[in-house]
C-alpha positions in Angstrom: 12.8 21.7 110.8 15.4 21.1 113.2 19.0 20.2 111.9 20.0 16.7 111.8 22.8 15.3 113.9 24.1 12.4 115.5 22.9 13.1 118.9 19.1 13.6 117.1 19.9 9.9 115.2 20.5 8.4 118.7 17.3 9.9 120.1 15.4 9.1 117.1 16.3 5.3 117.4 15.7 5.3 120.9 12.2 6.4 119.9 11.5 3.3 117.8 12.7 5.1 114.2 15.5 3.6 112.4 16.6 7.0 111.3 16.6 10.7 112.1 15.0 11.5 109.2 12.2 9.4 109.6 11.2 11.2 112.8 11.3 14.3 111.4 9.2 13.6 108.8 6.8 11.8 110.9 7.0 15.2 112.8 6.3 17.3 109.7 3.4 15.0 109.1 1.7 15.3 112.5 1.9 19.5 112.4 0.3 19.3 109.1 -2.1 17.2 110.5 -1.7 14.4 108.0 -2.9 11.0 109.2 -0.1 8.9 108.0 0.8 5.4 109.3 4.6 4.3 109.8 5.7 1.1 109.0 2.2 -0.1 108.6 2.1 -2.0 105.7 4.3 -4.7 104.5 4.5 -5.2 99.8 5.7 -8.5 98.6 8.4 -8.6 96.0 10.6 -11.4 94.5 14.7 -11.6 94.2 15.3 -15.2 93.5 13.2 -15.8 96.7 9.6 -14.0 98.1 10.8 -10.4 100.4 8.8 -8.2 102.1 9.3 -4.4 102.2 7.9 -2.3 104.7 7.6 1.4 103.5 8.1 4.2 105.8 5.0 5.7 105.5 1.5 5.6 103.5 -0.2 8.8 103.6 -3.9 8.4 103.5 -4.3 9.0 99.8 -2.1 5.9 99.0 1.3 7.4 98.2 4.0 5.5 100.0 6.9 7.7 101.4 10.3 6.1 101.7 12.6 8.4 103.5 16.7 8.1 103.0 19.6 9.9 104.2 21.9 7.2 102.6 20.4 5.3 99.5 22.4 2.3 98.9 23.0 0.1 95.8 20.9 -2.8 97.4 18.1 0.0 98.2 17.9 1.3 94.4 18.0 -2.3 93.4 15.0 -3.3 95.5 13.0 -0.3 94.9 13.7 -1.0 90.9 12.4 -4.7 91.3 9.4 -3.6 93.5 8.3 -0.9 91.1 8.9 -3.3 88.2 6.8 -5.8 89.9 4.1 -3.2 91.1 3.8 -0.9 88.8 0.6 0.5 90.2 2.1 1.7 93.6 3.2 5.3 94.1 6.6 5.2 96.0 8.2 8.4 96.4 11.4 9.2 98.7 12.1 11.9 100.7 16.1 12.0 101.1 18.2 14.3 103.4 20.0 15.4 100.4 18.8 14.5 97.1 22.1 16.2 95.4 24.2 13.4 97.0 26.2 11.2 94.6 25.0 7.4 94.9 28.8 6.5 95.5 32.1 8.3 95.4 33.1 7.7 91.4 29.5 8.1 90.3 28.5 11.4 88.7 24.7 10.3 89.6 22.6 12.2 92.4 20.1 10.3 94.4 17.8 13.1 92.0 19.0 11.5 89.0 18.7 8.1 89.6 15.0 9.1 90.8 14.3 10.8 88.0 16.3 8.2 85.3 13.8 5.6 87.1 10.4 7.3 87.3 10.3 7.9 91.2 9.4 11.3 92.5 11.3 13.0 95.0 11.9 15.4 97.9 14.5 16.7 100.6 13.9 16.5 104.2 9.8 16.9 104.3 7.2 15.6 102.4 5.9 18.2 100.2 2.3 19.6 100.3 1.5 19.0 97.0 2.0 15.3 97.8 -0.5 15.4 101.0 -3.2 17.4 99.0 -3.1 15.0 96.2 -6.6 13.2 95.4 -6.9 9.5 96.8 -5.3 7.1 94.0 -8.1 5.3 92.4 -5.9 2.2 91.0 -4.1 1.6 94.2 -4.1 -2.4 94.9 -4.4 -1.5 98.6 -4.0 -5.3 99.6 -1.2 -4.9 101.7 0.0 -7.4 104.3 -0.8 -5.2 107.6 1.9 -5.0 110.2 0.8 -6.0 113.4 3.7 -5.0 115.5 3.7 -1.9 117.8 5.3 1.0 115.9 4.5 4.8 116.3 1.2 5.9 115.0 
């Protein structure tokens, strides 16, 4: 896997990705011959008003993969609410570094937060074991398909 740096980040933005990590994960999935779709669905959730969340990747088996370099308070709050409102969704995280602390003053790492909240996570790439998992039978796959132009 190529190293992540500011130059790669700028190139990734120019290629239509929101981060260099998203582009690296997409590249890994393509090399593994996984037909994962990028930002292809929207999930509605409620936070005083109705909102839509666009996950980064939807694997063919129904696993939703969210890539995060920076995992903000807002992101953590959103994912806690989405999980509560859609408990059958299998949302997992790929972090640039799961050992990073959620804030300068906290001892909690991204990994620790995921473990406490019941999310699976990995660093830098989607694990092969996630890709090989059987298709989810209880996934409500009634999503709002994204009709824009994103990478396939």
